Residue, then its C-alpha position, 0 to 999 in steps of 0.5 A: q461511510v467508507q474510511l481508509v486510514e494509512s499508517g507506517g510511512g517514513l524516511v528510510q535509507s536505500g536497502g531498508s524496509l518499511r511496513l504500511s498498514c491500512a485500516a478500513s471501516g464502513i465496508i464488509f472488508s472481507i469481500n473487497t479487493m484492496g490495493w496500494y497505489r503510489q504517486a511520486p512528484g510529477k508522475q501519475r498515480e500507479l498501482v503497486a499491489a492488490i489483493t482480492s477477497s480470496g487472497r490472490t495478489n498482483y504486483a507492479d513489475s517494479v516491486k515484484g520480489r521486494f514488496t508483499i501485500s497481505r490482509d487480515n479480514a478479522k481486523s479489516t486491515v491490509s498491509l504492504q511490507m516493503n523490503s530492499l527499498k530504492p530511492e525510486d520508491t519514494a512517493v505518497y502511498y495510498c490505500n484503495t478499495k473501489s472508489t475510496w482512497g485513504q489520505g496517503t502516507q509519505v515514503t521517502v527513501s534516501s540514497 
């Protein structure tokens, strides 16, 4: 059974930083593309960043230059370093691979 468990969310002031982590189990982690999505109240879930098995990354335009996705295949974890956070980054952030989602972690950025 595939499981994804996120951690690292919280409350931060505008301009601050947070680091999210996602621990995966039940999969051959190294061969899977991993992604971070977010969903703000009243909005659709959207892709924030993704990283392929070879380490290729892509980002939503809104987070380019501020967020960095990385993976540690030895630990089966994927991380999202978020810098220069803005109030519009406030959302529940979800880790994803294929059809499996984590439970989500709340990120709140105050102005």
